[in-house]
N, CA, C and O of each residue as an XYZ file, in Angstrom:
464
protein
N      99.046     -9.290     41.251
C      98.529     -9.915     40.547
C      98.867    -11.212     40.230
O     100.050    -11.544     40.309
N      98.026    -12.001     39.884
C      98.373    -14.114     39.987
C      99.043    -13.550     38.757
O      98.863    -12.443     38.247
N     100.099    -14.822     38.261
C     100.664    -15.031     36.527
C     100.608    -16.537     36.770
O     100.563    -17.239     37.780
N     100.630    -16.776     35.378
C     100.739    -17.980     34.960
C     101.966    -18.853     34.610
O     102.479    -18.347     33.611
N     102.683    -19.985     35.015
C     103.635    -20.383     34.334
C     103.422    -21.884     33.950
O     102.409    -22.557     34.134
N     104.355    -22.178     33.496
C     103.985    -23.330     32.717
C     105.053    -24.277     33.305
O     106.248    -24.071     33.091
N     104.544    -25.496     34.177
C     105.398    -26.229     34.461
C     105.603    -27.729     33.802
O     104.476    -28.224     33.815
N     106.571    -28.720     33.207
C     106.888    -29.875     33.450
C     105.617    -30.870     33.852
O     104.916    -30.461     34.777
N     105.315    -31.930     33.344
C     104.416    -33.268     33.611
C     105.402    -34.042     34.753
O     104.968    -35.041     35.328
N     106.363    -33.669     34.959
C     107.273    -34.729     35.651
C     107.014    -33.850     36.770
O     106.346    -34.280     37.710
N     107.548    -32.452     36.781
C     107.431    -31.538     38.086
C     106.266    -31.474     38.990
O     106.256    -31.519     40.220
N     104.943    -31.322     37.865
C     103.630    -31.459     38.744
C     103.140    -32.309     39.393
O     102.220    -32.076     40.176
N     103.762    -33.736     39.167
C     103.490    -35.166     39.572
C     104.129    -34.840     40.707
O     103.502    -35.084     41.739
N     105.521    -34.212     40.850
C     106.046    -34.432     42.112
C     105.382    -33.206     43.242
O     105.453    -33.282     44.469
N     104.750    -32.116     42.465
C     104.413    -31.136     43.175
C     102.687    -31.376     43.985
O     102.171    -30.872     44.983
N     102.282    -32.241     43.114
C     100.866    -32.777     43.658
C     101.135    -33.656     44.634
O     100.569    -33.409     45.699
N     101.936    -34.764     44.600
C     102.390    -35.877     45.633
C     102.507    -35.296     46.763
O     101.824    -35.600     47.742
N     103.663    -34.111     46.745
C     103.970    -33.337     47.990
C     102.602    -32.632     48.669
O     102.278    -32.633     49.857
N     102.081    -32.182     47.809
C     100.868    -31.056     48.293
C     100.207    -32.065     49.159
O     100.007    -31.947     50.368
N      99.861    -33.166     48.329
C      99.093    -34.435     49.212
C      99.317    -35.024     50.178
O      98.407    -35.356     50.937
N     100.225    -35.229     50.341
C     101.099    -36.006     51.668
C     101.201    -34.543     52.985
O     101.414    -34.704     54.187
N     101.004    -33.371     52.364
C     101.547    -31.828     53.313
C     100.189    -31.511     53.503
O     100.159    -30.632     54.364
N      99.284    -31.730     53.206
C      97.768    -31.550     52.971
C      97.676    -29.901     52.478
O      96.892    -29.145     53.052
N      98.609    -29.394     51.286
C      98.664    -28.064     50.740
C      98.109    -28.275     49.409
O      98.093    -29.365     48.836
N      97.539    -26.903     48.828
C      97.126    -26.601     47.734
C      98.441    -27.096     46.698
O      99.572    -27.383     47.090
N      98.026    -27.107     45.488
C      99.522    -27.105     44.169
C     100.107    -25.959     44.570
O     101.217    -26.125     45.076
N      99.509    -24.257     44.472
C      99.800    -23.395     44.887
C     100.652    -22.741     46.102
O     101.475    -21.827     46.149
N     100.052    -23.672     47.123
C     100.579    -23.436     48.683
C     102.078    -24.457     48.392
O     103.113    -23.926     48.795
N     102.225    -25.805     47.753
C     103.251    -26.477     47.712
C     104.317    -25.482     47.408
O     105.117    -24.950     48.178
N     104.136    -25.322     45.932
C     105.198    -24.610     45.067
C     105.425    -23.520     46.065
O     106.557    -23.685     46.518
N     104.786    -22.361     46.670
C     104.853    -21.484     47.581
C     106.127    -21.600     48.725
O     106.998    -20.786     49.031
N     105.865    -22.844     49.166
C     106.532    -23.379     50.253
C     108.195    -23.802     49.817
O     109.293    -23.414     50.214
N     107.833    -24.589     49.009
C     109.321    -24.398     47.926
C     109.889    -23.431     47.488
O     111.115    -23.371     47.392
N     109.241    -22.680     47.211
C     110.062    -21.246     46.726
C     110.705    -20.779     47.827
O     111.882    -20.418     47.849
N     109.666    -20.782     49.082
C     110.655    -19.725     50.269
C     111.401    -21.050     50.867
O     112.030    -20.558     51.803
N     111.595    -21.972     50.866
C     112.640    -23.033     50.929
C     113.911    -22.510     50.042
O     114.907    -21.953     50.506
N     113.679    -22.790     48.761
C     114.849    -22.166     47.945
C     115.368    -20.951     48.256
O     116.591    -20.893     48.381
N     114.748    -20.006     48.405
C     114.919    -18.195     48.861
C     116.110    -18.714     50.062
O     117.337    -18.721     49.970
N     115.227    -19.130     51.188
C     116.318    -19.514     52.488
C     117.262    -20.140     52.012
O     118.280    -19.885     52.656
N     117.461    -20.926     51.097
C     118.893    -21.740     51.115
C     119.719    -21.061     50.423
O     120.901    -21.320     50.650
N     119.428    -19.995     49.376
C     120.481    -19.581     48.688
C     120.734    -18.386     49.337
O     121.661    -17.791     48.787
N     120.243    -17.757     50.358
C     120.691    -16.801     51.166
C     121.686    -17.089     52.495
O     122.571    -16.381     52.975
N     121.233    -18.282     52.857
C     121.755    -18.531     53.995
C     123.562    -19.164     53.251
O     124.000    -19.585     52.181
N     124.096    -18.845     54.713
C     125.663    -18.929     54.706
C     126.138    -20.221     55.263
O     127.281    -20.600     55.517
N     125.114    -20.740     55.377
C     125.649    -21.985     56.107
C     125.272    -23.326     55.196
O     125.504    -24.445     55.653
N     124.808    -23.188     54.173
C     124.062    -24.295     53.155
C     125.320    -23.754     51.591
O     125.781    -22.647     51.313
N     125.472    -24.931     50.997
C     126.360    -24.990     50.260
C     126.075    -26.540     49.374
O     126.582    -27.644     49.574
N     124.979    -26.065     48.259
C     124.905    -27.206     47.755
C     126.024    -28.110     46.526
O     125.699    -28.855     45.601
N     127.081    -27.771     46.884
C     127.892    -28.376     45.979
C     128.460    -29.699     47.225
O     128.933    -30.788     46.900
N     128.259    -29.249     48.533
C     129.055    -30.139     49.435
C     127.892    -31.286     49.379
O     128.138    -32.482     49.533
N     126.515    -30.722     49.122
C     125.521    -32.016     49.372
C     125.748    -32.746     48.155
O     125.584    -33.966     48.167
N     126.173    -32.040     46.907
C     126.097    -33.333     45.687
C     127.836    -34.111     46.163
O     128.222    -35.150     45.628
N     128.452    -33.552     46.950
C     129.901    -34.745     47.457
C     129.421    -35.449     48.127
O     129.886    -36.588     48.127
N     128.259    -35.148     49.031
C     127.638    -36.446     49.832
C     126.907    -37.372     49.343
O     127.051    -38.499     49.819
N     126.348    -37.253     48.727
C     125.288    -37.407     47.898
C     126.434    -38.804     46.974
O     126.209    -40.010     47.077
N     127.479    -38.255     46.225
C     128.402    -39.110     45.295
C     129.237    -39.809     46.590
O     130.134    -40.518     46.135
N     129.217    -39.817     47.709
C     130.348    -40.426     48.505
C     131.669    -39.738     48.635
O     132.637    -40.406     49.000
N     131.783    -38.635     48.406
C     133.219    -37.880     48.212
C     133.159    -37.207     49.622
O     134.286    -36.966     50.055
N     132.375    -36.927     50.255
C     131.975    -36.228     51.570
C     131.163    -36.787     52.731
O     129.993    -36.910     52.370
N     131.328    -37.124     53.842
C     130.523    -37.778     54.988
C     129.494    -36.760     54.892
O     129.599    -35.552     54.682
N     128.131    -37.745     55.155
C     126.857    -36.782     55.321
C     126.978    -36.007     56.769
O     126.257    -35.020     56.914
N     127.937    -36.433     57.960
C     127.920    -35.719     58.870
C     128.984    -34.619     59.143
O     129.153    -33.873     60.108
N     129.735    -34.795     57.800
C     130.327    -33.205     57.785
C     129.368    -31.955     57.252
O     129.679    -30.765     57.312
N     128.510    -32.332     56.880
C     127.772    -31.300     56.261
C     126.863    -30.492     57.661
O     126.835    -30.956     58.800
N     126.273    -29.393     57.283
C     125.769    -28.343     58.536
C     124.121    -29.135     58.873
O     123.804    -29.976     58.032
N     123.461    -28.980     59.630
C     122.543    -28.970     59.913
C     121.479    -28.736     58.691
O     120.668    -29.649     58.532
N     121.409    -27.816     57.971
C     120.543    -27.356     56.821
C     121.204    -28.447     55.539
O     120.503    -29.293     54.985
N     122.249    -28.286     55.313
C     122.689    -28.971     54.310
C     122.250    -30.754     54.812
O     122.250    -31.550     53.872
N     122.057    -31.068     55.585
C     121.850    -32.370     56.207
C     120.607    -32.937     55.705
O     120.487    -34.077     55.254
N     119.709    -32.079     55.812
C     118.170    -31.852     55.631
C     117.881    -31.963     54.334
O     116.865    -32.604     54.067
N     118.565    -31.466     53.368
C     118.548    -31.111     52.139
C     119.494    -32.713     51.477
O     119.116    -33.284     50.454
N     120.410    -33.074     52.100
C     120.741    -34.324     51.611
C     119.846    -35.643     52.120
O     119.703    -36.690     51.489
N     119.412    -35.392     53.125
C     118.272    -36.555     53.145
C     116.982    -36.646     52.244
O     116.543    -37.582     51.576
N     116.436    -35.134     52.483
C     115.680    -35.185     51.187
C     115.874    -35.681     49.630
O     115.049    -36.284     48.942
N     117.323    -35.214     49.238
C     117.717    -35.933     47.738
C     117.816    -37.371     47.973
O     117.707    -37.963     46.899
N     117.953    -38.035     48.806
C     118.402    -39.299     48.886
C     117.284    -40.170     49.299
O     117.162    -41.386     49.152
N     116.390    -39.201     49.915
C     114.699    -39.898     49.634
C     114.444    -39.857     48.256
O     114.081    -40.920     47.753
N     114.566    -38.720     47.414
C     113.411    -38.765     46.426
C     114.812    -39.740     45.377
O     114.232    -40.296     44.445
N     116.054    -39.976     45.342
C     116.511    -40.870     44.604
C     116.057    -42.189     44.742
O     115.967    -42.954     43.782
N     115.692    -42.566     46.192
C     115.093    -43.889     46.344
C     113.329    -43.743     45.966
O     112.702    -44.762     46.257
N     112.937    -43.204     45.682
C     111.424    -42.981     45.305
C     111.542    -43.295     43.479
O     110.562    -43.759     42.897
N     112.387    -43.091     42.983
C     112.878    -43.435     41.239
C     113.614    -44.487     41.000
O     114.751    -44.683     41.429
N     112.883    -45.291     40.203
C     113.794    -46.792     39.630
C     114.732    -46.380     38.879
O     114.910    -45.503     38.034
N     115.367    -47.312     39.436
C     116.878    -47.256     38.250
C     116.615    -48.004     36.969
O     115.612    -48.716     36.981
N     117.301    -47.974     35.912
C     117.608    -48.996     34.857
C     117.353    -50.500     35.033
O     116.604    -51.377     34.605
N     118.607    -50.296     36.088
C     118.666    -52.039     36.766
C     117.550    -52.466     36.997
O     117.085    -53.461     36.440
N     116.785    -51.583     38.095
C     115.465    -52.477     38.188
C     114.208    -52.267     37.585
O     113.081    -52.552     37.990
N     114.724    -51.523     36.176
C     113.311    -51.179     35.206
C     113.690    -52.674     34.234
O     112.754    -53.103     33.559
N     115.143    -53.503     34.166
C     115.516    -54.558     33.493
C     115.102    -55.723     34.300
O     114.516    -56.627     33.705
N     115.325    -55.837     35.600
C     115.158    -56.729     36.104
C     113.727    -57.318     36.111
O     113.302    -58.410     35.731
N     113.112    -56.225     36.675
C     111.294    -56.387     36.695
C     110.879    -56.693     35.280
O     110.239    -57.745     35.297
N     110.974    -56.236     34.142
C     110.877    -56.533     33.234
C     111.386    -57.947     32.335
O     111.032    -58.238     31.192
N     112.302    -58.694     33.208
C     112.388    -59.924     33.122
C     111.642    -60.783     33.896
O     111.262    -61.864     33.447
N     111.390    -60.406     35.032
C     110.267    -61.042     36.180
C     109.003    -61.306     34.942
O     108.621    -62.394     34.509
N     108.496    -59.844     34.536
C     107.380    -60.025     34.125
C     107.374    -61.137     32.780
O     106.510    -61.981     32.541
N     108.516    -60.868     32.066
C     108.823    -61.558     30.384
C     108.482    -63.310     31.332
O     107.474    -63.954     31.041
N     109.408    -63.781     32.323
C     108.962    -64.950     32.695
C     107.909    -65.173     33.803
O     108.185    -66.116     34.545
N     107.011    -64.656     34.019
C     105.340    -64.764     34.457
C     105.948    -64.739     35.601
O     105.123    -65.298     36.325
N     107.178    -64.365     36.508
C     107.509    -64.103     37.960
C     106.516    -62.708     38.263
O     105.913    -61.950     37.503
N     106.660    -62.768     39.713
C     105.855    -61.789     40.489
C     106.756    -60.471     40.539
O     107.940    -60.589     40.856
N     106.347    -59.515     40.306
C     106.895    -57.951     39.946
C     106.713    -57.212     41.179
O     107.603    -56.375     41.325
N     105.778    -57.241     42.204
C     106.030    -56.279     43.121
C     104.756    -56.960     44.478
O     104.043    -57.931     44.228
N     104.726    -56.459     45.393
C     103.840    -56.323     46.490
C     102.760    -55.448     46.470
O     103.131    -54.304     46.205
N     101.451    -55.563     46.668
C     100.233    -55.100     46.654
C      99.694    -55.539     47.845
O      99.639    -56.768     47.882
N      99.176    -54.856     49.070
C      98.614    -55.160     50.241
C      99.123    -56.646     50.501
O      98.327    -57.573     50.653
N     100.353    -56.791     50.537
C     101.026    -58.049     50.956
C     101.199    -59.328     50.707
O     101.573    -60.307     51.352
N     100.722    -59.034     49.253
C      99.977    -60.262     47.877
C     101.278    -59.749     46.790
O     101.533    -58.653     46.291
N     101.820    -60.846     46.715
C     103.002    -60.931     45.475
C     101.944    -60.511     44.155
O     100.788    -60.916     44.280
N     102.256    -59.773     42.982
C     101.569    -58.912     41.900
C     102.350    -59.430     40.981
O     103.564    -59.619     41.057
N     101.549    -59.684     40.004
C     102.589    -60.111     38.339
C     102.160    -59.262     37.694
O     101.729    -59.802     36.675
N     101.920    -57.679     37.626
C     101.436    -57.158     36.634
C     102.244    -55.021     37.464
O     102.272    -54.505     38.582
N     102.584    -54.694     36.406
C     102.866    -53.487     37.587
C     101.407    -52.556     37.660
O     101.387    -51.423     38.140
N     100.314    -53.182     37.149
C      99.221    -51.811     37.385
C      98.866    -52.206     38.813
O      98.484    -51.328     39.587
N      98.995    -53.804     39.311
C      97.879    -54.263     40.539
C      99.164    -53.553     41.540
O      98.808    -53.329     42.697
N     100.610    -53.185     41.193
C     100.954    -52.548     42.536
C     101.312    -51.410     42.565
O     102.056    -50.995     43.453
N     100.860    -50.666     41.602
C     100.701    -49.362     42.014
C      99.571    -48.806     42.722
O      99.562    -47.614     43.030
């Protein structure tokens, strides 16, 4: 029997984006990630703490197993998709000065809404 769970908006946005990219339903994307997570937890070749060390520069990514490297690459791309506080300040200052704040279809934009 199906059950209902509550997920925060940020997670649901992420699930929705990934589901769209992978041509999956929301439930299908969650199911996919749950299966991956279960596999990772059961794998004797996967250690999340090693991935954290690689992400913080304490361990070379090539020292990770193939499974750990895949998770490391995913984490790097996830981090790259998120704006940093420094980027937020940089673009806020450019907006304040009336300068371009991004590109949309190869055209310099001056507002966040035009870049999205």
